[in-house]
N, C-alpha and C positions, 0 to 999 in steps of 0.2 A: 326172581331177581328184583321185582318191584318192592317186595317186602323187605329185602336186604337193604336196598337203598333208602327206604323210608325208616329204617331202624334208628334208634337214638345213637347207637354206637357209631354208625357211619357218620352221622351229623357231628358228633364230638370229635371223631377222628379227622374229619375235614377241617374243623377249626384248628386242631393240633397241627396238621400238615401246613395249613396256611400260616400259622404262627411261626413254625420252623423255617419256612421260606423267608419270611420277613426278617427273622433274627439272623439267619445265615447271610443275607444280603447286607444287613447292618454291621455284622461282625463275623468275619470268616472263621474265627476261632470256634464259633458255636458248633459247627458240623464236624469238628475233628473227633476222632475215635476216643481220645482221652477225655474230652469234655462230655461226650455222650455217656461214657462209662461213669464219669463223676456224677452225672445227673441221677443215674440209677442207684449208685452207691449212696448218695446223699438222701435218697428217698426210699431206701430199703425198708426202714422202720415204718414209714407211712404206708407203703404198699402192703406189708404184712398185716398191719392193724386194720387197714381198710378192707381187706378180704373178710375178716371176721365181722366188721361193722356192716358189711353188705348184708349178711344173713340177719343180723339184728334189726336193721332198718326194714328189710323185706317183711319181717314178721309184724311190723308196725311198732316196734320198740325202739329204744335208744339206750346207749351205754356211754355215760360221760365219765366212767371210772377207768377207761382203758389206759389212759396215760398214767394214772396213779398205780394201777396194777403192774404196768411195765416198769415203772420206777421201783416198786417194791421188789419185783423179781430181779431187777438189776442189782439192787442193794444186797439182797439176800445172797445171790450168786457171787457177787464181788467179794463180800466179806468171808464167805465160806471158801472161796478160791485161795484166800491168803494162807490157809492151812493145808491145801492140797499139795501132794508131791509134784515135782516137775516131770511129768510123764504124759504120754498121749491119753492115758486114762483120765487125766484131769479135765481134758476137753469134753470127753463123754460125760463125766460127772457134772460138769458145768451145764451141759445141755439138759441133763436129767433134773438138776436142781431148779433151773429156770423154768422149765416146762411144768414141773409139778407145782411150783409156787404159783405160776399164773393160772394153771388149771384149777387149783384149789380155790383161789380168790374168785375166779369166774363162776365156779359152781356155787359159791356163796351167793353171788348175785342171782344166779338162776334159781336157787332155792327160795330166796326172798320173793322173787317175782312170780314163780310158778306155784309155790305152796301157800304163801301168805297173801297173794294177789295184790301186793303193793305195786303201784304203777312204776314202770321201768325208770322213768326220769327221777322219781323220788328215791327209789331203792339205790340206784347207782350214784345219785348225788350224795346220799348218806355214806355209802361205802367209799366214795372218792375222798370225802372229808376225813373219814376215819383212817384210811390208808395213808393219805398225805401227812396227816398229823403224826401217825405212828412212825413213818419213815424219817421225818425230821427229828422226832424225839430220839429214835434209835441211833441215828447217824450224827445228830447235832450239826448237820450241814457239812460234815467232813467229806472232802472230795478224794477219791482213790485214783491213782494213776497207774500206768503200766508196770511200775516197779513192784506193785502189790500182787501181780498176777504171775502164775507159772510161765516160764519161757515157752513151754509147749503151746500154751494158749496164744501167745504173741505170734508164734510161727503159724499157727492156724489162722489167725487174723490176717496175716500177710499172704496166705496161700492163694494161688491162682491156678486155674486150669485153662490152657490155651490162651494165656494172657488176660483172662477175664476173672475178676474178683469173685470169691466164694459167695459174697453177698448177692450178686446177680443170679447165681444159681439157686440161692435160697428163695429169692423172689419167684423164680420160675417154678420151683417145687411147690411152694405154698399156693400159688395161683392155680396150678394144675390139679392139686388135691382138692381145693375148694370148688373148682369147676366140675370135677368128677362127682363130688358129693352132691352138688346142686342139680346136676343133669341126670345122673344115673342111679341115685339111691332114693329109697322111700322117704328118708328123713328130709332130703332136699325138696321133694314134692310137697311134703308136709309144711315146710317153711313157707312156700308160696301160697299154699292153701290157707294157712292161718292168717297170713298178711292180707289176702284177698277178702276173706270173710270168715272170721273165727267161729261164728255160730254154725255156719254151714259146714265148716271143716270138722267140727266136733260131731255134728250129726252124721257126717259121712264116715265116722269111725277113727278120725285122726286124734291121737293123744296129745292134747294141748300142753299139759304140764311137762311131759317127756320131751316134746319138741323144744319148748322154752329152755328147759334144763340143758339140752344139747347145745342150743344156739349160744347161750351165755358161757357154757363150759368151753365151747370151741373158741369163743372170743378170748377167754382167759388163756387157753392153750396157745393161741397165736400171740398173745401178749408176752408169754414166756419166751417164745421164739424171737419176738421183736426185742426183748431184753438182751438176748444173746447177740442179735444183730447190732444193737446199740453199743454193746461192749466191744464187738469186733471192729466197728467203724471208728469209735473214739478211743479205744484202748483205755477206757477210764470208767469210773462210776460217779455220776453227778446226781445227788438226791433231788436237785431242783431242775434238772435238765429237761424234764418232760412236762413241766407245768403249762397248762393251757393247750397242750398238743391234741387233746381229744377233739377240739373244734376243727382243727386242720383235717383230722381223720374223717369226721362227719362231712366236711366240705368236699373232700375228694370223692366220697361215695355219691353225694348229691350231684356234683358236677358230672359224675359218670353216668347219670341218668336214673338213679334210684329215686323212687317216690318217697319222700319223707313221711308220708302217711301210711306207707306199707303196701305190700302186694306186688311191687314192681322193682326190678333191679337186675343187674347181671355182673358176673365176675369180670368179663372183658371190658364192660363199660367202666367199672371201677378202676381197672388197671389203666385205661386211657385217661381217666380223671386224675389219677396219681401222676402220670407222666405229664399231663397238661399243667398241673400245678408246679411240678418240678421244672419244666421247660420255662414257664413264666418267671419263676424265681431266678433261674439261671440266666435267662435273657435279660432280665432287669438289672441283675448284678453286672453282667458284661456291658450293659449300656450305661452303667454308673448312675442308675436311678437311686435316689435317696431311699433309705429303709422305710421311712414313714409312707412314702408314696407307693412303695411295693405293697404294703398292707391295704392301702386304699384301692389299688388296682385289683388285687386278689379278691377283696370284699365285693367290688363291683361285679366281677365275673361270677361269684357265687350267687349274688342277688339276681343276676340275669338268668343264670341256669335254673334257679328255683322258680322264678317268675314265669319263664318259658314253659317249664313242666306243668305248673299250675294252670296256665292259660290253655295249654294243649289238652290237659285233662278235662277242663270245663267245656272246651269245644267238642270233645268226643262225647261227653255226657249229654250235651245239648242235642246231639244227633240221634240219641237213643229214643226209641218209641216208648212213650209213657202210657200205661194202661191203668185206669182207676177201677178198682173192684170194690163194690159195695157189699157189706155183709148182709 
């Protein structure tokens, strides 16, 4: 029980609960079922992308192209849906197109990082620029609305089970799959091992290139799902709608307790980080706080979370016994 209460997730959850109490006292609308569901729906794309980013950051990498890949998958799917027939099969086709588009672009990142040994920040910055430029060239900034989609897709976007939006079920499904992969599969253990010490991991028989390829491929896979979630939520395609969103994704993972240097992080911590960001944004809107101050407050929370993690890590390292060995 002591280890549970000392975990990062419990600390972040405590902050989230404290914030919820303050916001509910300040505005009774906050704790209504509709508002809580709106928070999850508005942050569905963030939650899905943050799950993939958790794996990337645990390996000690970074992917700043996630927003660009999501935009590309959204644009590709949206334009192809214009020629799809109005039938339930069009929804399945949309899922397939979006996921394959995201997976392909994610594997390109993985190949650049794993095979050519380009640092992740450099590789993904390059692909981000290429993808964003290509999307704007192809679309010329043209915005697609719901009239361009099959009616079957619009019905799917409005679909609810027990009064709960399909987007919330999508968040739950992606979270559970990611949790299972990280906890019960060999590739999940390899992700932690590489993030902790890549040299030792390779000596232990872990395939570095294969793991990196999986991690960035999975990130692209989830970017494809996020593209569908974006279209379901907005019922539109905006080529510029995701610009800069990669920073929010990274922020959610770091706030959730992941170490930006790698080796540490959790799926549940990331989910709490996403909800914390969503609650802050929703609460600030309900409190009629100016948009600029919202960014300042969120930035301050991110700095506090990163600083706390860094100081905690340094304190733990200082307690380790150091032994000098002379050759």
